[in-house]
VEXLUM-308733 format. One record per residue: residue number from 1; residue in three letters; x negated, y negated, z negated of N, C-alpha, C, CB in turn. Coordinates in steps of 0.1 Angstrom, whole numbers, plus 5000, padded with zeros to 4 digits. Each point is the difference from the previous one (the first is absolute). Glycine has a CB too. Example, Ala and Ser with C-alpha at 12.3 -4.5 7.8 and 13.67 -1.06 7.14 Angstrom:
2
<atom nr="1" rest="ala" n_xx="4868" n_yy="5057" n_zz="4922" ca_xx="5009" ca_yy="4988" ca_zz="5000" c_xx="4991" c_yy="4988" c_zz="5000" cb_xx="5019" cb_yy="5012" cb_zz="4988"/>
<atom nr="2" rest="ser" n_xx="4985" n_yy="4977" n_zz="5019" ca_xx="4991" ca_yy="4989" ca_zz="5000" c_xx="5008" c_yy="4989" c_zz="4992" cb_xx="4988" cb_yy="5006" cb_zz="5022"/>
This chain:
112
<atom nr="1" rest="met" n_xx="3050" n_yy="2936" n_zz="2830" ca_xx="5000" ca_yy="4990" ca_zz="5016" c_xx="5001" c_yy="4986" c_zz="4994" cb_xx="5016" cb_yy="5016" cb_zz="5018"/>
<atom nr="2" rest="asp" n_xx="4974" n_yy="4976" n_zz="4986" ca_xx="4998" ca_yy="4987" ca_zz="4994" c_xx="5014" c_yy="4992" c_zz="5007" cb_xx="4970" cb_yy="5002" cb_zz="4998"/>
<atom nr="3" rest="pro" n_xx="5033" n_yy="4988" n_zz="4998" ca_xx="5012" ca_yy="4991" ca_zz="5008" c_xx="4990" c_yy="4992" c_zz="5008" cb_xx="5021" cb_yy="4997" cb_zz="4980"/>
<atom nr="4" rest="thr" n_xx="4988" n_yy="5000" n_zz="5030" ca_xx="4996" ca_yy="4989" ca_zz="5009" c_xx="5001" c_yy="4986" c_zz="4993" cb_xx="5009" cb_yy="5014" cb_zz="5020"/>
<atom nr="5" rest="pro" n_xx="4982" n_yy="4973" n_zz="4984" ca_xx="4994" ca_yy="4993" ca_zz="4996" c_xx="5013" c_yy="4990" c_zz="4999" cb_xx="4975" cb_yy="5007" cb_zz="5009"/>
<atom nr="6" rest="ala" n_xx="5036" n_yy="4993" n_zz="4998" ca_xx="5013" ca_yy="4993" ca_zz="4994" c_xx="5005" c_yy="5009" c_zz="4991" cb_xx="5007" cb_yy="4987" cb_zz="5020"/>
<atom nr="7" rest="gln" n_xx="4995" n_yy="5020" n_zz="4977" ca_xx="5004" ca_yy="5011" ca_zz="4990" c_xx="4998" c_yy="4995" c_zz="4986" cb_xx="4995" cb_yy="5017" cb_zz="5017"/>
<atom nr="8" rest="arg" n_xx="4988" n_yy="4980" n_zz="4980" ca_xx="4994" ca_yy="4999" ca_zz="4989" c_xx="5005" c_yy="4992" c_zz="4994" cb_xx="4984" cb_yy="5007" cb_zz="5007"/>
<atom nr="9" rest="asn" n_xx="5017" n_yy="4994" n_zz="4978" ca_xx="5005" ca_yy="4987" ca_zz="4992" c_xx="4991" c_yy="4990" c_zz="4998" cb_xx="5013" cb_yy="5014" cb_zz="4990"/>
<atom nr="10" rest="leu" n_xx="4985" n_yy="4974" n_zz="5015" ca_xx="4989" ca_yy="4989" ca_zz="4993" c_xx="5009" c_yy="4988" c_zz="4995" cb_xx="4978" cb_yy="5006" cb_zz="5016"/>
<atom nr="11" rest="his" n_xx="5012" n_yy="4988" n_zz="4981" ca_xx="5003" ca_yy="4989" ca_zz="4988" c_xx="4990" c_yy="4988" c_zz="5003" cb_xx="5005" cb_yy="5019" cb_zz="4980"/>
<atom nr="12" rest="val" n_xx="4998" n_yy="4970" n_zz="5024" ca_xx="4994" ca_yy="4988" ca_zz="5006" c_xx="5003" c_yy="4990" c_zz="4990" cb_xx="5002" cb_yy="5006" cb_zz="5024"/>
<atom nr="13" rest="phe" n_xx="4982" n_yy="4990" n_zz="4969" ca_xx="5003" ca_yy="4991" ca_zz="4993" c_xx="4992" c_yy="4985" c_zz="5009" cb_xx="5003" cb_yy="5019" cb_zz="4974"/>
<atom nr="14" rest="val" n_xx="5005" n_yy="4971" n_zz="5020" ca_xx="4999" ca_yy="4988" ca_zz="5007" c_xx="4995" c_yy="4987" c_zz="4989" cb_xx="5021" cb_yy="5010" cb_zz="5019"/>
<atom nr="15" rest="cys" n_xx="4966" n_yy="4986" n_zz="4981" ca_xx="5000" ca_yy="4990" ca_zz="4989" c_xx="5005" c_yy="4984" c_zz="5003" cb_xx="4979" cb_yy="5015" cb_zz="4992"/>
<atom nr="16" rest="thr" n_xx="5032" n_yy="4986" n_zz="4996" ca_xx="5002" ca_yy="4984" ca_zz="5002" c_xx="4998" c_yy="4992" c_zz="4991" cb_xx="5013" cb_yy="5005" cb_zz="5012"/>
<atom nr="17" rest="thr" n_xx="4973" n_yy="4995" n_zz="4982" ca_xx="4998" ca_yy="4988" ca_zz="4990" c_xx="5002" c_yy="4988" c_zz="5008" cb_xx="4984" cb_yy="5011" cb_zz="4985"/>
<atom nr="18" rest="val" n_xx="5020" n_yy="4978" n_zz="5006" ca_xx="5002" ca_yy="4987" ca_zz="5002" c_xx="4987" c_yy="4995" c_zz="4995" cb_xx="5027" cb_yy="4999" cb_zz="4999"/>
<atom nr="19" rest="gly" n_xx="4971" n_yy="4994" n_zz="5016" ca_xx="4987" ca_yy="4993" ca_zz="4993" c_xx="4995" c_yy="4992" c_zz="5015" cb_xx="4991" cb_yy="5022" cb_zz="4979"/>
<atom nr="20" rest="arg" n_xx="5005" n_yy="4965" n_zz="5020" ca_xx="4996" ca_yy="4996" ca_zz="5017" c_xx="4987" c_yy="5008" c_zz="5006" cb_xx="5008" cb_yy="4974" cb_zz="4997"/>
<atom nr="21" rest="his" n_xx="4986" n_yy="5038" n_zz="4997" ca_xx="4987" ca_yy="5007" ca_zz="5002" c_xx="5008" c_yy="5012" c_zz="4995" cb_xx="4976" cb_yy="4984" cb_zz="4995"/>
<atom nr="22" rest="his" n_xx="5031" n_yy="5020" n_zz="5003" ca_xx="5003" ca_yy="5009" ca_zz="4999" c_xx="5014" c_yy="5007" c_zz="5008" cb_xx="4985" cb_yy="4992" cb_zz="4980"/>
<atom nr="23" rest="cys" n_xx="5016" n_yy="5022" n_zz="5024" ca_xx="5008" ca_yy="5005" ca_zz="5010" c_xx="5014" c_yy="4994" c_zz="5004" cb_xx="4987" cb_yy="5019" cb_zz="4991"/>
<atom nr="24" rest="gly" n_xx="5017" n_yy="4980" n_zz="4996" ca_xx="5011" ca_yy="4990" ca_zz="4999" c_xx="5003" c_yy="4986" c_zz="5009" cb_xx="4995" cb_yy="5011" cb_zz="4979"/>
<atom nr="25" rest="gly" n_xx="4994" n_yy="4988" n_zz="5019" ca_xx="4999" ca_yy="4980" ca_zz="5009" c_xx="4994" c_yy="5005" c_zz="5010" cb_xx="4993" cb_yy="4978" cb_zz="4982"/>
<atom nr="26" rest="met" n_xx="5006" n_yy="5035" n_zz="5025" ca_xx="4995" ca_yy="5001" ca_zz="5014" c_xx="5010" c_yy="5010" c_zz="5009" cb_xx="4973" cb_yy="4997" cb_zz="4992"/>
<atom nr="27" rest="gly" n_xx="5041" n_yy="5000" n_zz="5003" ca_xx="5011" ca_yy="5007" ca_zz="5007" c_xx="5001" c_yy="5010" c_zz="4998" cb_xx="4999" cb_yy="4990" cb_zz="5013"/>
<atom nr="28" rest="ser" n_xx="4998" n_yy="5019" n_zz="4973" ca_xx="5001" ca_yy="5014" ca_zz="4999" c_xx="5016" c_yy="5002" c_zz="4998" cb_xx="4974" cb_yy="5005" cb_zz="4989"/>
<atom nr="29" rest="glu" n_xx="5032" n_yy="4989" n_zz="5005" ca_xx="5015" ca_yy="5001" ca_zz="4998" c_xx="5009" c_yy="4999" c_zz="5012" cb_xx="4997" cb_yy="4992" cb_zz="4979"/>
<atom nr="30" rest="arg" n_xx="4997" n_yy="5004" n_zz="5030" ca_xx="5008" ca_yy="5003" ca_zz="5017" c_xx="4997" c_yy="5012" c_zz="5004" cb_xx="4997" cb_yy="4980" cb_zz="5010"/>
<atom nr="31" rest="ile" n_xx="4990" n_yy="5023" n_zz="4988" ca_xx="4995" ca_yy="5014" ca_zz="5005" c_xx="5008" c_yy="5008" c_zz="4992" cb_xx="4977" cb_yy="4996" cb_zz="5007"/>
<atom nr="32" rest="leu" n_xx="5028" n_yy="5007" n_zz="4980" ca_xx="5005" ca_yy="5009" ca_zz="4996" c_xx="5016" c_yy="4998" c_zz="5001" cb_xx="4980" cb_yy="5004" cb_zz="4986"/>
<atom nr="33" rest="leu" n_xx="5024" n_yy="4985" n_zz="5015" ca_xx="5017" ca_yy="5000" ca_zz="5005" c_xx="4999" c_yy="5004" c_zz="5018" cb_xx="5010" cb_yy="4977" cb_zz="4980"/>
<atom nr="34" rest="arg" n_xx="4984" n_yy="5021" n_zz="5025" ca_xx="4998" ca_yy="5005" ca_zz="5014" c_xx="4997" c_yy="5015" c_zz="4999" cb_xx="4989" cb_yy="4977" cb_zz="5009"/>
<atom nr="35" rest="leu" n_xx="5004" n_yy="5029" n_zz="4983" ca_xx="4998" ca_yy="5016" ca_zz="5001" c_xx="5014" c_yy="5002" c_zz="4996" cb_xx="4973" cb_yy="5007" cb_zz="4993"/>
<atom nr="36" rest="arg" n_xx="5031" n_yy="4990" n_zz="4996" ca_xx="5012" ca_yy="5005" ca_zz="4992" c_xx="5012" c_yy="4996" c_zz="5010" cb_xx="4990" cb_yy="4997" cb_zz="4974"/>
<atom nr="37" rest="asp" n_xx="5010" n_yy="4997" n_zz="5038" ca_xx="5012" ca_yy="4998" ca_zz="5008" c_xx="4996" c_yy="5010" c_zz="5009" cb_xx="5007" cb_yy="4975" cb_zz="4997"/>
<atom nr="38" rest="glu" n_xx="4984" n_yy="5026" n_zz="5010" ca_xx="4996" ca_yy="5010" ca_zz="5010" c_xx="5002" c_yy="5013" c_zz="4996" cb_xx="4984" cb_yy="4985" cb_zz="5009"/>
<atom nr="39" rest="leu" n_xx="5013" n_yy="5023" n_zz="4979" ca_xx="5001" ca_yy="5011" ca_zz="4995" c_xx="5013" c_yy="5003" c_zz="4997" cb_xx="4979" cb_yy="4998" cb_zz="4993"/>
<atom nr="40" rest="glu" n_xx="5031" n_yy="4991" n_zz="5004" ca_xx="5014" ca_yy="5004" ca_zz="5001" c_xx="5006" c_yy="5004" c_zz="5012" cb_xx="5001" cb_yy="4987" cb_zz="4985"/>
<atom nr="41" rest="arg" n_xx="4995" n_yy="4999" n_zz="5024" ca_xx="5007" ca_yy="5003" ca_zz="5014" c_xx="4995" c_yy="5012" c_zz="5006" cb_xx="5005" cb_yy="4977" cb_zz="5005"/>
<atom nr="42" rest="arg" n_xx="4985" n_yy="5029" n_zz="4992" ca_xx="4994" ca_yy="5012" ca_zz="5005" c_xx="5004" c_yy="5013" c_zz="4994" cb_xx="4981" cb_yy="4987" cb_zz="5005"/>
<atom nr="43" rest="gly" n_xx="5021" n_yy="5010" n_zz="4985" ca_xx="5009" ca_yy="5013" ca_zz="4989" c_xx="4989" c_yy="5009" c_zz="4998" cb_xx="5026" cb_yy="5002" cb_zz="5009"/>
<atom nr="44" rest="leu" n_xx="4962" n_yy="4992" n_zz="4985" ca_xx="4988" ca_yy="5005" ca_zz="4997" c_xx="5002" c_yy="5001" c_zz="4984" cb_xx="4987" cb_yy="4989" cb_zz="5021"/>
<atom nr="45" rest="thr" n_xx="5021" n_yy="5022" n_zz="4974" ca_xx="5001" ca_yy="5000" ca_zz="4987" c_xx="4990" c_yy="5009" c_zz="4993" cb_xx="5023" cb_yy="4995" cb_zz="5004"/>
<atom nr="46" rest="his" n_xx="4966" n_yy="5005" n_zz="5003" ca_xx="4987" ca_yy="5011" ca_zz="4994" c_xx="4992" c_yy="4988" c_zz="4994" cb_xx="4997" cb_yy="5021" cb_zz="5020"/>
<atom nr="47" rest="val" n_xx="5007" n_yy="4965" n_zz="4982" ca_xx="4989" ca_yy="4990" ca_zz="4995" c_xx="5005" c_yy="4993" c_zz="4992" cb_xx="4990" cb_yy="4998" cb_zz="5017"/>
<atom nr="48" rest="arg" n_xx="5004" n_yy="5002" n_zz="4973" ca_xx="5004" ca_yy="4990" ca_zz="4989" c_xx="4988" c_yy="4987" c_zz="4997" cb_xx="5014" cb_yy="5023" cb_zz="4988"/>
<atom nr="49" rest="thr" n_xx="4994" n_yy="4965" n_zz="5008" ca_xx="4992" ca_yy="4992" ca_zz="4997" c_xx="5002" c_yy="4993" c_zz="4986" cb_xx="4997" cb_yy="4999" cb_zz="5025"/>
<atom nr="50" rest="thr" n_xx="4989" n_yy="4997" n_zz="4972" ca_xx="4998" ca_yy="4992" ca_zz="4985" c_xx="4993" c_yy="4987" c_zz="5004" cb_xx="4997" cb_yy="5022" cb_zz="4985"/>
<atom nr="51" rest="arg" n_xx="5007" n_yy="4967" n_zz="5008" ca_xx="4990" ca_yy="4987" ca_zz="5000" c_xx="4991" c_yy="5008" c_zz="4989" cb_xx="5017" cb_yy="4974" cb_zz="5004"/>
<atom nr="52" rest="met" n_xx="4970" n_yy="5022" n_zz="4998" ca_xx="4988" ca_yy="5002" ca_zz="4991" c_xx="4994" c_yy="4984" c_zz="4994" cb_xx="4993" cb_yy="5024" cb_zz="5017"/>
<atom nr="53" rest="gly" n_xx="5001" n_yy="4978" n_zz="4971" ca_xx="4992" ca_yy="4988" ca_zz="4997" c_xx="4986" c_yy="4996" c_zz="5007" cb_xx="5012" cb_yy="5003" cb_zz="4979"/>
<atom nr="54" rest="cys" n_xx="4981" n_yy="4989" n_zz="5015" ca_xx="4985" ca_yy="4998" ca_zz="5008" c_xx="4993" c_yy="5013" c_zz="4996" cb_xx="4998" cb_yy="4972" cb_zz="4999"/>
<atom nr="55" rest="asn" n_xx="4995" n_yy="5029" n_zz="5008" ca_xx="4987" ca_yy="5014" ca_zz="5002" c_xx="4986" c_yy="4993" c_zz="5003" cb_xx="5017" cb_yy="5019" cb_zz="5013"/>
<atom nr="56" rest="gln" n_xx="4985" n_yy="4965" n_zz="4985" ca_xx="4985" ca_yy="4998" ca_zz="5003" c_xx="4993" c_yy="4999" c_zz="5010" cb_xx="5001" cb_yy="5009" cb_zz="4988"/>
<atom nr="57" rest="gln" n_xx="5007" n_yy="4991" n_zz="5023" ca_xx="4999" ca_yy="5001" ca_zz="5016" c_xx="5006" c_yy="4990" c_zz="5008" cb_xx="5000" cb_yy="5024" cb_zz="4998"/>
<atom nr="58" rest="his" n_xx="5003" n_yy="4965" n_zz="4994" ca_xx="5008" ca_yy="4990" ca_zz="5010" c_xx="4991" c_yy="4991" c_zz="5008" cb_xx="5020" cb_yy="4998" cb_zz="4984"/>
<atom nr="59" rest="his" n_xx="4968" n_yy="5007" n_zz="5014" ca_xx="4989" ca_yy="4991" ca_zz="5010" c_xx="5005" c_yy="5008" c_zz="5017" cb_xx="4974" cb_yy="4997" cb_zz="4977"/>
<atom nr="60" rest="gln" n_xx="5032" n_yy="5019" n_zz="5018" ca_xx="5004" ca_yy="5007" ca_zz="5016" c_xx="5016" c_yy="5002" c_zz="5000" cb_xx="4977" cb_yy="5015" cb_zz="5003"/>
<atom nr="61" rest="gly" n_xx="5028" n_yy="4975" n_zz="4990" ca_xx="5011" ca_yy="5000" ca_zz="5003" c_xx="5009" c_yy="4994" c_zz="5009" cb_xx="4994" cb_yy="5004" cb_zz="4984"/>
<atom nr="62" rest="pro" n_xx="5021" n_yy="4999" n_zz="5021" ca_xx="5007" ca_yy="5007" ca_zz="4990" c_xx="4998" c_yy="5017" c_zz="4999" cb_xx="5015" cb_yy="4978" cb_zz="5002"/>
<atom nr="63" rest="ile" n_xx="4989" n_yy="5029" n_zz="4990" ca_xx="4996" ca_yy="5013" ca_zz="4997" c_xx="5007" c_yy="5009" c_zz="5002" cb_xx="4989" cb_yy="4992" cb_zz="4987"/>
<atom nr="64" rest="leu" n_xx="5011" n_yy="5019" n_zz="5015" ca_xx="5014" ca_yy="5013" ca_zz="5002" c_xx="4990" c_yy="5012" c_zz="4996" cb_xx="5019" cb_yy="4991" cb_zz="5024"/>
<atom nr="65" rest="ile" n_xx="4986" n_yy="5014" n_zz="4971" ca_xx="4997" ca_yy="5014" ca_zz="4994" c_xx="5009" c_yy="5011" c_zz="5004" cb_xx="4992" cb_yy="4989" cb_zz="4980"/>
<atom nr="66" rest="val" n_xx="5002" n_yy="5024" n_zz="5027" ca_xx="5010" ca_yy="5011" ca_zz="5005" c_xx="4997" c_yy="5009" c_zz="4991" cb_xx="5002" cb_yy="4997" cb_zz="5026"/>
<atom nr="67" rest="tyr" n_xx="5006" n_yy="5009" n_zz="4965" ca_xx="4997" ca_yy="5014" ca_zz="4989" c_xx="5010" c_yy="5014" c_zz="5005" cb_xx="4995" cb_yy="4981" cb_zz="4976"/>
<atom nr="68" rest="pro" n_xx="4999" n_yy="5024" n_zz="5022" ca_xx="4988" ca_yy="5008" ca_zz="5001" c_xx="4988" c_yy="5000" c_zz="5003" cb_xx="5013" cb_yy="5005" cb_zz="5000"/>
<atom nr="69" rest="asp" n_xx="4990" n_yy="4989" n_zz="5010" ca_xx="4987" ca_yy="5000" ca_zz="5008" c_xx="4989" c_yy="4991" c_zz="5001" cb_xx="5013" cb_yy="5010" cb_zz="5008"/>
<atom nr="70" rest="gly" n_xx="4987" n_yy="4983" n_zz="4979" ca_xx="4988" ca_yy="4989" ca_zz="4993" c_xx="4996" c_yy="4992" c_zz="5014" cb_xx="4989" cb_yy="5017" cb_zz="4978"/>
<atom nr="71" rest="val" n_xx="5022" n_yy="4980" n_zz="5031" ca_xx="4992" ca_yy="4988" ca_zz="5009" c_xx="5008" c_yy="4988" c_zz="4998" cb_xx="4990" cb_yy="5015" cb_zz="5019"/>
<atom nr="72" rest="trp" n_xx="4996" n_yy="4974" n_zz="4979" ca_xx="5001" ca_yy="4990" ca_zz="4996" c_xx="5001" c_yy="4989" c_zz="5014" cb_xx="4987" cb_yy="5011" cb_zz="4977"/>
<atom nr="73" rest="tyr" n_xx="5021" n_yy="4980" n_zz="5028" ca_xx="5000" ca_yy="4991" ca_zz="5012" c_xx="4998" c_yy="4989" c_zz="4991" cb_xx="5015" cb_yy="5011" cb_zz="5019"/>
<atom nr="74" rest="gly" n_xx="4981" n_yy="4977" n_zz="4992" ca_xx="4995" ca_yy="4985" ca_zz="4994" c_xx="5003" c_yy="4992" c_zz="5013" cb_xx="4978" cb_yy="5006" cb_zz="4980"/>
<atom nr="75" rest="asn" n_xx="5022" n_yy="4981" n_zz="5015" ca_xx="5000" ca_yy="4990" ca_zz="5012" c_xx="5012" c_yy="5000" c_zz="5007" cb_xx="4976" cb_yy="5003" cb_zz="5003"/>
<atom nr="76" rest="leu" n_xx="5035" n_yy="5001" n_zz="4991" ca_xx="5015" ca_yy="5004" ca_zz="5008" c_xx="5008" c_yy="4990" c_zz="5005" cb_xx="5001" cb_yy="5017" cb_zz="4985"/>
<atom nr="77" rest="arg" n_xx="5003" n_yy="4982" n_zz="5024" ca_xx="5014" ca_yy="4992" ca_zz="5004" c_xx="5009" c_yy="5007" c_zz="5004" cb_xx="4991" cb_yy="4984" cb_zz="5006"/>
<atom nr="78" rest="val" n_xx="5017" n_yy="5006" n_zz="4991" ca_xx="5016" ca_yy="5007" ca_zz="5007" c_xx="5000" c_yy="5008" c_zz="5008" cb_xx="5009" cb_yy="4985" cb_zz="4999"/>
<atom nr="79" rest="glu" n_xx="4983" n_yy="5011" n_zz="5016" ca_xx="5004" ca_yy="5005" ca_zz="5013" c_xx="4993" c_yy="5014" c_zz="5001" cb_xx="5002" cb_yy="4975" cb_zz="5013"/>
<atom nr="80" rest="asp" n_xx="4991" n_yy="5027" n_zz="4975" ca_xx="4991" ca_yy="5012" ca_zz="4995" c_xx="5011" c_yy="5014" c_zz="4999" cb_xx="4980" cb_yy="4982" cb_zz="4985"/>
<atom nr="81" rest="val" n_xx="5033" n_yy="5016" n_zz="5010" ca_xx="5010" ca_yy="5009" ca_zz="4992" c_xx="5001" c_yy="5011" c_zz="5010" cb_xx="5012" cb_yy="4982" cb_zz="4986"/>
<atom nr="82" rest="asp" n_xx="4990" n_yy="5013" n_zz="5024" ca_xx="5003" ca_yy="5010" ca_zz="5006" c_xx="4994" c_yy="5009" c_zz="5008" cb_xx="5011" cb_yy="4988" cb_zz="4995"/>
<atom nr="83" rest="glu" n_xx="4978" n_yy="5012" n_zz="5007" ca_xx="4988" ca_yy="5008" ca_zz="5002" c_xx="4996" c_yy="5007" c_zz="4989" cb_xx="4993" cb_yy="4985" cb_zz="5015"/>
<atom nr="84" rest="leu" n_xx="5010" n_yy="5010" n_zz="4972" ca_xx="4994" ca_yy="5011" ca_zz="4986" c_xx="5011" c_yy="5008" c_zz="5002" cb_xx="4987" cb_yy="4985" cb_zz="4979"/>
<atom nr="85" rest="ile" n_xx="5025" n_yy="5012" n_zz="5024" ca_xx="5012" ca_yy="5009" ca_zz="4997" c_xx="5001" c_yy="5008" c_zz="5011" cb_xx="5012" cb_yy="4985" cb_zz="4987"/>
<atom nr="86" rest="asp" n_xx="4982" n_yy="5016" n_zz="5027" ca_xx="5001" ca_yy="5007" ca_zz="5009" c_xx="4990" c_yy="5009" c_zz="4998" cb_xx="5010" cb_yy="4984" cb_zz="5013"/>
<atom nr="87" rest="glu" n_xx="4976" n_yy="5016" n_zz="4984" ca_xx="4989" ca_yy="5006" ca_zz="5003" c_xx="4997" c_yy="5006" c_zz="4984" cb_xx="4990" cb_yy="4982" cb_zz="5024"/>
<atom nr="88" rest="his" n_xx="5012" n_yy="5012" n_zz="4966" ca_xx="4996" ca_yy="5003" ca_zz="4986" c_xx="5014" c_yy="5011" c_zz="4996" cb_xx="4986" cb_yy="4973" cb_zz="4994"/>
<atom nr="89" rest="leu" n_xx="5023" n_yy="5019" n_zz="5002" ca_xx="5010" ca_yy="5004" ca_zz="4991" c_xx="5009" c_yy="5008" c_zz="5011" cb_xx="4999" cb_yy="4977" cb_zz="4980"/>
<atom nr="90" rest="ile" n_xx="5003" n_yy="5025" n_zz="5033" ca_xx="5006" ca_yy="5011" ca_zz="5007" c_xx="4991" c_yy="5008" c_zz="5005" cb_xx="5018" cb_yy="4987" cb_zz="5004"/>
<atom nr="91" rest="gly" n_xx="4970" n_yy="5007" n_zz="5003" ca_xx="4991" ca_yy="5007" ca_zz="5010" c_xx="4987" c_yy="5009" c_zz="4987" cb_xx="5003" cb_yy="4975" cb_zz="5026"/>
<atom nr="92" rest="gly" n_xx="4998" n_yy="5021" n_zz="4961" ca_xx="4989" ca_yy="5006" ca_zz="4991" c_xx="4986" c_yy="5000" c_zz="5004" cb_xx="5017" cb_yy="5014" cb_zz="4994"/>
<atom nr="93" rest="arg" n_xx="4982" n_yy="4969" n_zz="5017" ca_xx="4985" ca_yy="4998" ca_zz="5003" c_xx="4998" c_yy="4988" c_zz="4994" cb_xx="4998" cb_yy="5012" cb_zz="5021"/>
<atom nr="94" rest="pro" n_xx="4991" n_yy="4984" n_zz="4973" ca_xx="4995" ca_yy="4986" ca_zz="4990" c_xx="5000" c_yy="4992" c_zz="5017" cb_xx="4980" cb_yy="5009" cb_zz="4971"/>
<atom nr="95" rest="val" n_xx="5019" n_yy="4976" n_zz="5025" ca_xx="5002" ca_yy="4993" ca_zz="5010" c_xx="4988" c_yy="4992" c_zz="4996" cb_xx="5026" cb_yy="5001" cb_zz="5005"/>
<atom nr="96" rest="glu" n_xx="4961" n_yy="5006" n_zz="5001" ca_xx="4986" ca_yy="4997" ca_zz="4997" c_xx="4995" c_yy="4987" c_zz="4999" cb_xx="4996" cb_yy="5019" cb_zz="5009"/>
<atom nr="97" rest="his" n_xx="5011" n_yy="4974" n_zz="5003" ca_xx="4997" ca_yy="4983" ca_zz="4998" c_xx="5007" c_yy="4994" c_zz="4991" cb_xx="4995" cb_yy="4998" cb_zz="5021"/>
<atom nr="98" rest="leu" n_xx="5011" n_yy="5002" n_zz="4969" ca_xx="5009" ca_yy="4996" ca_zz="4990" c_xx="4990" c_yy="5007" c_zz="4986" cb_xx="5028" cb_yy="5000" cb_zz="5017"/>
<atom nr="99" rest="arg" n_xx="4965" n_yy="5007" n_zz="4982" ca_xx="4998" ca_yy="5007" ca_zz="4989" c_xx="4988" c_yy="4990" c_zz="4997" cb_xx="5008" cb_yy="5027" cb_zz="5005"/>
<atom nr="100" rest="ile" n_xx="4989" n_yy="4975" n_zz="4978" ca_xx="4996" ca_yy="4991" ca_zz="4993" c_xx="4989" c_yy="5012" c_zz="4991" cb_xx="5024" cb_yy="4979" cb_zz="5002"/>
<atom nr="101" rest="thr" n_xx="4967" n_yy="5018" n_zz="4991" ca_xx="4997" ca_yy="5009" ca_zz="4990" c_xx="4996" c_yy="4986" c_zz="4991" cb_xx="4991" cb_yy="5026" cb_zz="5014"/>
<atom nr="102" rest="pro" n_xx="5018" n_yy="4982" n_zz="4970" ca_xx="4998" ca_yy="4989" ca_zz="4991" c_xx="4991" c_yy="5001" c_zz="4992" cb_xx="5018" cb_yy="4996" cb_zz="5001"/>
<atom nr="103" rest="asp" n_xx="4978" n_yy="4992" n_zz="4993" ca_xx="4980" ca_yy="4999" ca_zz="4999" c_xx="5004" c_yy="5001" c_zz="4984" cb_xx="4985" cb_yy="4979" cb_zz="5022"/>
<atom nr="104" rest="gly" n_xx="5003" n_yy="5019" n_zz="4969" ca_xx="5000" ca_yy="4998" ca_zz="4985" c_xx="5006" c_yy="5011" c_zz="4996" cb_xx="5001" cb_yy="4978" cb_zz="4999"/>
<atom nr="105" rest="glu" n_xx="5007" n_yy="5022" n_zz="4986" ca_xx="5003" ca_yy="5012" ca_zz="4996" c_xx="5009" c_yy="5009" c_zz="5003" cb_xx="4993" cb_yy="4989" cb_zz="4988"/>
<atom nr="106" rest="trp" n_xx="5014" n_yy="5004" n_zz="5025" ca_xx="5011" ca_yy="5009" ca_zz="5012" c_xx="4994" c_yy="5009" c_zz="5007" cb_xx="5013" cb_yy="4983" cb_zz="5003"/>
<atom nr="107" rest="ala" n_xx="4976" n_yy="5013" n_zz="4998" ca_xx="4989" ca_yy="5012" ca_zz="5010" c_xx="5003" c_yy="5011" c_zz="4999" cb_xx="4983" cb_yy="4992" cb_zz="4998"/>
<atom nr="108" rest="ser" n_xx="5012" n_yy="5013" n_zz="4990" ca_xx="4999" ca_yy="5015" ca_zz="4994" c_xx="5011" c_yy="5008" c_zz="5001" cb_xx="4986" cb_yy="4993" cb_zz="4984"/>
<atom nr="109" rest="thr" n_xx="5028" n_yy="4997" n_zz="5014" ca_xx="5013" ca_yy="5006" ca_zz="5005" c_xx="5003" c_yy="4999" c_zz="5012" cb_xx="5008" cb_yy="4997" cb_zz="4982"/>
<atom nr="110" rest="ala" n_xx="4989" n_yy="4998" n_zz="5027" ca_xx="5004" ca_yy="5003" ca_zz="5016" c_xx="4998" c_yy="5015" c_zz="5007" cb_xx="4993" cb_yy="4974" cb_zz="5002"/>
<atom nr="111" rest="leu" n_xx="5012" n_yy="5030" n_zz="5003" ca_xx="5000" ca_yy="5012" ca_zz="5002" c_xx="4999" c_yy="4996" c_zz="5018" cb_xx="5014" cb_yy="5013" cb_zz="4973"/>
<atom nr="112" rest="thr" n_xx="4977" n_yy="4997" n_zz="5035" ca_xx="4996" ca_yy="4995" ca_zz="5013" c_xx="5004" c_yy="5011" c_zz="5010" cb_xx="4979" cb_yy="4985" cb_zz="4992"/>
């Protein structure tokens, strides 16, 4: 029997590369901190979070990737965190209006 979406182990990577035109300069650190705070507040121990380096998608940043789903999110704001948690991390449904498709060399590794 497959686990329910809330029981699946997930790993969320947030790009926090520092620079004016990189995710860190666009607020990704605030997004990561809000995500961690909210996951802890809700007791969602099935979700791990990790900072990641630049993946050459900063023109779509801030970037967040959910694994093992391979779903990439971009152009994020702190206000998007609750929706991402409710819909994807708990409900198992990607938030389509926040999804991005990585371009360049990353396009071949993106899952749809």
